[in-house]
N, C-alpha and C positions, 0 to 999 in steps of 0.2 A: 031778275034785277039787272039793270044796265048801268055800266059805269063808263067814265071817260078813260080810266086807267085801273087795271087790276095788277097789283104787285104780288108775285109769288115769292115768298120768303120775307121774314121780318127781322133780318139782321141789320148790320150797319149800312148796307146798301138799300135793302128793302124798306125798312121803316123810315129812313131819311128821305128816300125817293117818294114814298107815299105822302109824307107830311109836306114835302116841298110842292108836290102836285096839288094837294089840298089848299096850300097857301096861294096857289095861282088860280084858285076858284074852281078847281075840277072836282068831280065826284069820284071818289077813290075808295078802293078796298085793298086791304093788305091781308094776305093769307099766310099763316104760319102754322107748321105742324107741331112745333114744340112750345115755345113761348116767345113773346115779343122781346126783341134784342138779339135773337139768334144765338149762334155759337159764341160769338165774342162776349156778349154780356152775360150769358148764362153758363157757358162752359169753356171760356177762353180768357180773353184779355182781362176782364174785371175780376172774376174769382181767383185767378192765379195771382193777381197783384195783391189781393188780400192775403193769400197764403205767403207770398214773398215778404210782405210787411211783418207778419208774425215771425218768419225766419230771421229777418233783419234784427228785430227787437230782441229775440231770444239769443242770437249770436252776440249781439252787443253786450247784453247783460252777462252772458256766460264768459266772454273773453276779454271785455274791455271795462267792466264795471270798476275795477280797482283803479284804473288810470283816471277815471272820472271822480274818484273819491267815494264810491259807493261800496258798502259791504253787504253782500247778498248771501245769505245762508239758506241752504235747502232749496235752491232754484229748481223748479220742475214745471211741467206743462201738462195740459189735458188735451190729448190728440183730438178727441171728439169735438171739443169746443173750438179748436183751431179750424177744423173742417166746417163746423157749424157756423162760425163767424163768416167764413167765405161764402157759404150758401145764403146767409142772411143778406149780405151785401148784394149778391146777384139778384135775389128776389126783390129787394127794395127798388133796385134800378129797373128791373123788368116791369114792376108796377108803375114806375115813372113813365116808361114808354107807353104803357096802356093808357095812362092819363093823357099823354100828349095826343094819342089817337082820338080820344074823346074831345079834347080841346079843339082839335083841328077838323073834327067831323069826318075822320077816316073810319070806315067800317072795318072792324077787326074780326077776321074769320079764322077759327081754329080748325085745322084739318090738313090732310094731304091732298095737294092739288095736282091735277093733270090738265093738259090742254087738249080739249076734246074736239076742236075744230077752229076755223078762223074766227077769232074774237070770242071764243067760248072756253070757259074754264069749269071743270067739275071738281068738287071737293068732297072727300069722304072724311067724316069726323071720327072721333075715338070710339063711337058706338056703332060705326059702320053705316051710318045714314049718309046718303049722297045728296048734294045740292048742286044746282047749275047756275052759272052766272055768265053775263056777256059784257064785253068792253070794247071800246074802239081801239084801245092799245093795251098790250100786256107787257109787263117787265119781269123778266126772270132773274131773281137774285137768291138762288137756292144754296149758294156756298159750297163748302167742301167738307170732307171728313178725313180722318187719319188714314194714310195709305198703309196697307199691310205688306208684309214680305211673303213671298210664296211659301217659304218653309216656317213662317211664324204667323199663322192666322190668329187674330185677336180672339181670346176666349173670355175676356172680361175679368179674369181672376189672376192667372199667372202671366199671361201675355196681354198687356193692356195698351190702350191709347191714352191720350192726354185727358179725355173726358173721365175715364175711370180713375186716373191718377189723382184727381183732385177730390175724390170722395171715398178713398180707401178707409174702411172701417178700422183697420189696424195698420200701424206703421210698420213697413217692412224693415227687417234687419239689414238686408242686402238688396240692392237693385242694380240691374244693368240697363243702361239707357243707350239705345242705338240711334245715333244721329245727334250731332252737336251744333245744330242751328239754334235759333232763339228758343224754341220750345224745349229742346233737350237740355240746353244750358240752364234755363230757368229752373226746371225741375231738378237738375243736378244740384244746384245751389240750395233749393228748398229742402230736399231730403237730407243732404249732408249737414245742413245747419242743425237738424234735430238728431243727428247721430247715426243715420242710416249709412252703411258702407256703400258708396256710389262708384260704379265703373261706367265711364262715358266712352262710347266707341264712335269714331269718326273716320271715314275713308279718305278724307282730304288731309293735307299736311298740317292744318291747324283747326282748332275749334273756332266756331263762328267764321266759317271759311269765306263768307261774302264780305266780311269787314276788311278794313285796311290791315295789312299783315302785321304792322307794329302793334295795333290794338289787339289782334288775335293772340299774338305772343304774350302780351302783357296780361291778358285774361288767363292764359294758360298758366303763367307763373302764379297768379293769384289763386287759382283753383288748386294748384299743387300745394301751396302753402296752407290752404284750408283743408287739405286731406282728400280732395277729389282726385281719383285716378282717371286720367284722360288718355285713351289710346288713339293716337292719330295714325293716318296712313294704314288703317286696319279695316278689313272687311269681315263681315259675318258670313261664314261658309256653311253654317248649318246650326240647328238647335233642336232640342227635344225637351219635353216636360216629363219628369219622372218623380213620382211620390210628392206631388205638389210643389216641386221646385223646377227651375229651368236651367238647362245647360246650354250655353252659347259658345259655339266654336268659332274662333277667329283665325284669320291668316293675313299675312302682309308683314308690316313692321313688327307687329306683335302676333304671334301664333300660339294660342293656348285655348283651353276650355275654362270658361268662367261660370260658376254656379251662383245662383241667387234665388231669393224668394219670388221676385217679380222681374219681368223684362218689360220695359216701356219703349214702345215704338215711337220714334220722333224723326222718321226719315222723309217726311213730306206729307202731302195731302192729295186727295183725288176728288174730282167734282161730283156734285149731286145734280143729276139732270132730271127734269120733270118728264113724266111719261106723256106719250101722245104725239110727239113731234120729232121729226128727223132733222136735227140741227146739223149744219156744217161744223165739224169739230177739228181742233188742232191739238193733238196729244190728249184728247179727251175733253178739252175745254171748248166752250161755245165760241165760235168766231163771230165777231161783230165788226161793223164798218166804223167810220169816223163819227157817226151819230149814235153808235151803240145799237144799231139795228142788226138783227140776225138775218139769215137767209129766208126766214119765214115772214111773210107779210104781216105787219102790225105787231110783231113780237121783238122786243128789245131785251138786252141782257147786261147786267152790271155786277160788279163785285168779284169775289173769288172764283165764281163759276166761269168767268171769261179768262182766267189765268193770272199769272203773277203781275204785280206784286200782291201777295196774299196778306194785305194789311187793312185793318178796319178803316183807318183814315183815308186810304186810297179808295176803298169801296164806297164810302160816303161821298167822296168827291165825284166819282164816276156817276153815282145815282143822281146827284144834283145836276151835273152836266147833261145827262141823258134826258131828264125831265124838262129842264129848261129848253133843250133842243126840240123836244116834242111839242111844247105848248107855247113857246115864245119865238122871237126872231133871233135868239141867242144861238151862236155857232158853238156846238159842243166841243169840248177839249178833252184830249186824252191825258192820262197821268204823265207828267214830266218828271221834274225833280221832286223827291219826297224823302222824308226822314224815316230811318229805320231805328228801332229802339229795342234793347234787350235789358230786362229788369232784374238781372242777377246782382250780386254785389262783388266787385264794383260794377256799376251800370255801364252800358255801352250805347252810344248813339252816334249816328252818322247821317250825312247828306252829301250828295254830289259825288265827284270822282275820288276814288282811292288813289294813292300814289302809284300803285301798280297800273291802274287804268290810264293814268296820265302818261306813264312811260310807254304803254302799248299804243296810245294814240299819237305819240311823238310830240306831245305838247311840252313846250319849254315852261317850267314851273319853278316856284320857290316854296319851301316848306317853313312854316313857323310853328314852334312848339313851346308849350309852357307847362311845367309839371305842377301838380297840385301841392307837392311838397313845399313849393315856394309861395303858396297862397296863404295869406293871413287867415282868411275865413276857414279854409280847409284845416289849417293847424288848430284853430279854435274849436272846430267841430270834431276834431280827431279823425278826419277822413282825408288822409293825404295821398292815398293810392291814385295812380293814373296821371293823365295829362290831356291837354287840348292840342290837337294837331290840325293846322289849317294849310290848305294848298291854294296857292295863288298863281295866276298866269304871270309869267315873267315880264312879258312885254307891256301889258296894260295894268297889271296889279290887281285884276279882278279875282274874286274868290271863286274857286272851282270845286272845292270839297272841304268838308269839315268832319273830324273824327275825334270823338271824346270817349275816354274811359275814366270813370271816377264817380264820385258822389253827385247825385242829381244830374247826371249827364243827360238824361231823357228830358229834363226841363230846360237845360241850358241850350239844347240844340235848336229850339224854336227861333232864337235870334239869328242863327246862321242859315236857317231855311229862308227867312225873310231876306237876309243879305244876298244869298244866291239868286233869289227871285228878282231882286232889285239890281243885280250885277254890281254890288258894292265892291269897292277896292280896299286894299289893306289900309290905305290912308283914311278912308271914311270910317272903317271899323275902329281903327286905332285912335282916331281923334274924337270918337263918340265917348262922352264921359260916362263911365260905368261907376255905379255906387261902390263905396269902399266901407267896410270889407264885404265882398261878395264872391261867390265862386265864379260868377260870370266875368269878373275881372280877368280871368285866365284867357278869355277870348280876346280881349283888348291886348293883353301882353303877348299872346301868340302872334297877333297881327304885327306888332312891333318887331318881334323876333324874325319874321320872315325876310325882312329887308335890312336886318342888322341894327335895329333901333331899340332893342330890348332894354328896359330899365331895371327890372327886378329879377332878371335871370341872365 
């Protein structure tokens, strides 16, 4: 079988790239060894949001029901149904991707792919049968998997990665989570909401270390209030499994031995590389040029396998750019400004420069903030934690960065992504009429605050 494009990997880069090429009139195949949608849809972004929604609702009913006028007696939950709902959501959406393949006439091939020569791909299916295909172009979008620690290899039972964490048959009584980035923080919130004793270990000074420092500190306070123990400036020096439990030894700001039923590794990811090709690599990730071409003729790469940012929306953007660059006159673009979102409670979302980054760059800037405590909609919803923080260039007033912690932060951030893309000023954002009462009014108010024109704060 000969194709214009074969895509290896069916995640947010792979399936999006395959469909885009088909829409351009090309003959396309997408090869996936697990299921359409890849890690994000099946074992990451989507099922975790289902679990977090369960946690949010249970926590609300458990701790805030009385303030809303509800009397709930005998509140309980069924762990297996919580996990089952998450899997059902993922399965429904994976089926949706498979439908899109049919709709766009993309050949969907299940199996493990390797590049067997120039323009040649071999696929071994689950039964061990091999098939061979040819294509003018090949796009590698094979993604990443959880990175292990040398002294903590994943065994799938006591030492686990995020994939195992979302399908645990029994809820752990105690869990140690190593790494307080987005994955570690989200699972810390989820397990804690259902009563698991959670210890979160982070070697940097704050949890969510890539976020603006004020936001990270605010989330740290929220987690402490919720009962999550977060150990920052703390390294894991060793660990062992004894009698079905794990002992984690720490050193640094906190030096002790922590015992738990399970240890979840959330320290980062490592790329999955297809066999058969010697790619140029940088720290293990495939190196690509401005058109997403690798050092191998006719082979391109997109998504997490080419390195950070490891985000589904960035992977999809890269795939579209790469495919349009392959088959049209379009000049491919690399990821520039992009939003980062963490779906714990309170939610965290950001785009552009942090205040620390602005200082390091020597940029003259102004900061505008608005607390959700002063928002009518937040008060009505009972979700007053957090704030909107905006950073503007002092000379021209253009927005440089936006940082939100609070209810629905991951939805509010979209307006600010567009604002940065359009180089909007504080005046333009502030003079845009925002519906009242809404949480997004906090964006308008923060814009006013930056230059001393705040009305409601």
